[in-house]
C-alpha positions in Angstrom: 7.9 -11.6 15.3 6.7 -15.1 14.4 7.4 -17.1 11.3 3.5 -17.2 11.1 3.2 -13.6 11.7 5.5 -13.0 8.9 3.6 -15.2 6.3 0.3 -13.8 7.0 1.2 -9.9 7.4 -1.9 -8.4 6.1 -1.1 -5.6 3.7 -4.3 -3.5 4.5 -3.1 -3.4 8.4 -1.7 0.2 8.9 2.5 -0.3 9.7 4.9 2.1 9.7 7.2 2.2 6.3 10.8 2.8 7.0 13.1 4.2 4.0 16.6 3.5 3.9 19.4 3.6 1.1 21.4 0.9 0.0 24.7 1.3 -2.0 25.0 -1.7 -4.6 27.0 -2.3 -7.8 27.3 1.4 -8.2 23.7 2.1 -7.8 22.4 4.0 -4.6 18.7 2.4 -4.1 16.5 4.0 -1.9 14.2 1.3 -0.6 11.3 1.3 1.5 10.8 -1.4 4.3 8.1 -1.6 6.9 7.0 -3.8 9.7 5.9 -7.2 9.6 8.7 -7.8 6.9 12.2 -9.5 6.8 15.4 -7.3 7.4 13.3 -3.6 8.2 15.5 -0.5 7.7 18.7 -2.1 6.9 20.4 -4.2 4.1 20.5 -7.5 6.0 24.5 -9.0 6.2 23.7 -11.7 4.1 22.6 -9.8 0.9 25.5 -7.6 1.8 27.7 -10.1 1.5 26.5 -11.4 -2.0 26.2 -7.9 -3.6 30.1 -7.8 -2.3 31.4 -11.0 -3.6 29.2 -11.7 -6.8 29.2 -9.3 -9.7 26.1 -8.5 -11.4 24.7 -10.9 -14.1 24.5 -10.1 -17.7 21.3 -9.8 -19.8 18.1 -12.2 -19.4 15.4 -13.2 -17.2 15.9 -13.6 -13.6 14.0 -14.7 -10.4 14.3 -13.1 -7.2 13.2 -15.9 -5.0 12.1 -15.2 -1.9 12.2 -11.3 -2.7 11.2 -9.9 0.6 10.7 -5.8 -0.5 12.7 -6.6 -3.4 16.4 -5.3 -2.9 18.0 -8.5 -5.2 16.0 -8.1 -8.2 15.5 -4.6 -8.2 19.5 -4.5 -7.7 19.8 -6.8 -10.7 17.0 -4.6 -12.8 18.9 -1.2 -11.9 22.3 -2.9 -13.3 21.4 -4.9 -15.8 18.9 -2.5 -18.3 18.3 -5.4 -20.6 17.0 -7.8 -17.8 13.4 -9.1 -16.8 12.9 -10.0 -13.3 9.9 -11.7 -11.1 10.2 -11.2 -7.3 8.6 -14.1 -5.9 7.1 -14.0 -2.2 4.4 -15.3 0.2 4.3 -11.9 2.2 1.4 -9.8 0.6 3.1 -6.7 2.0 6.4 -7.5 1.0 5.2 -7.9 -2.5 3.5 -4.8 -2.1 6.9 -2.4 -1.2 8.7 -4.5 -3.4 6.2 -3.2 -6.6 6.2 0.2 -4.8 10.0 0.6 -4.6 10.1 -0.8 -8.2 8.2 2.0 -9.3 9.9 4.8 -7.6 13.1 3.4 -8.7 12.0 3.4 -12.3 11.9 -0.3 -13.1 8.4 -1.0 -12.8 8.7 -2.2 -16.5 11.4 -4.5 -15.5 10.7 -6.0 -11.9 7.4 -7.4 -10.8 6.7 -9.2 -7.3 4.1 -11.7 -7.0 3.2 -15.3 -5.5 4.0 -18.2 -6.9 0.5 -18.9 -8.7 1.0 -15.6 -11.0 4.6 -16.8 -12.5 3.3 -18.3 -15.6 4.0 -22.3 -15.6 5.9 -22.0 -18.8 8.4 -19.3 -17.9 11.7 -20.1 -17.3 15.0 -17.9 -15.9 17.9 -17.7 -16.6 19.5 -17.3 -13.5 18.1 -17.5 -9.7 19.2 -15.2 -7.5 18.3 -15.7 -3.4 18.7 -15.0 -0.1 16.8 -18.1 0.7 14.4 -18.2 3.6 16.2 -20.7 5.7 14.1 -20.4 8.7 11.2 -21.9 7.2 12.9 -25.4 7.6 15.0 -28.0 5.8 11.7 -29.7 4.3 10.0 -26.6 2.9 13.0 -25.2 1.8 13.9 -28.2 -0.2 10.4 -28.3 -1.5 10.9 -24.7 -2.5 14.1 -24.9 -4.4 13.1 -28.3 -6.0 10.0 -26.3 -7.4 12.1 -23.6 -8.7 15.6 -25.0 -9.4 14.0 -27.1 -12.3 12.7 -23.6 -13.9 16.0 -22.8 -14.6 17.2 -22.9 -18.4 19.7 -25.4 -19.7 23.3 -24.1 -18.7 21.4 -21.9 -16.0 22.2 -21.1 -12.6 21.1 -20.2 -8.9 23.1 -17.9 -6.8 22.2 -18.3 -3.1 23.5 -16.9 0.1 23.6 -18.8 3.2 24.6 -18.7 6.6 27.4 -21.2 7.5 26.2 -21.7 10.8 22.4 -22.1 9.1 23.5 -25.5 7.2 25.2 -23.7 4.0 27.4 -26.6 3.5 24.7 -29.4 4.0 23.0 -27.1 1.2 25.6 -27.4 -1.1 25.8 -31.2 -0.7 22.0 -31.8 -0.9 21.7 -29.7 -4.1 24.6 -31.9 -5.9 23.0 -35.0 -5.1 19.8 -33.4 -6.4 21.5 -33.2 -9.7 22.6 -29.0 -9.4 26.3 -29.4 -9.2 26.9 -26.5 -6.8 30.3 -24.6 -5.9 30.9 -21.8 -3.6 31.9 -18.9 -4.9 32.6 -17.0 -1.7 32.7 -17.2 2.0 32.6 -14.3 4.0 31.6 -13.0 7.3 29.8 -16.4 8.5 28.4 -16.8 5.1 28.9 -18.8 2.2 28.0 -17.7 -1.7 26.7 -20.8 -3.8 26.3 -21.1 -7.2 24.2 -24.3 -8.3 24.2 -24.9 -12.5 21.5 -26.7 -14.3 23.2 -29.8 -16.1 
């Protein structure tokens, strides 16, 4: 499947849904994925590392950047009752699935998936959580991060999981150079969990 196919997925085209269950932070999440969406039918390794190595956040407003069918944002919504979560996506099919998953998990009042244009321009976030779309390329990834990291509230943080072989260490350095001091929270199974702070 090419990246073009992923970003252009037509939500009206027939496709096969695939359900699986992920156990995250003491909650069983029954999730529906499908063709043309990242990590169909299973929790991807990077996100599994993120959940295993980092405790859930506390109350606040959160952004799940590149949410796919919603697993990170939905896990936060389930684990943190006093949370409001925006799931940001470009893939229309993933947006549809994420919102369906939110409804079926009973967190439709806390979580909504949408496109960037649908996020109010003055909305800020206490934290950004992401398994970022590294494969869109370094330039596009940097542009994405520099669009959303400034939307962190003062003192806010971004938590990201990135493959070591996909440039996690260089990304950590680059984030620091952009004014977002970044530390490594964990390293496991070839992945780094990075925490970037807004000064």
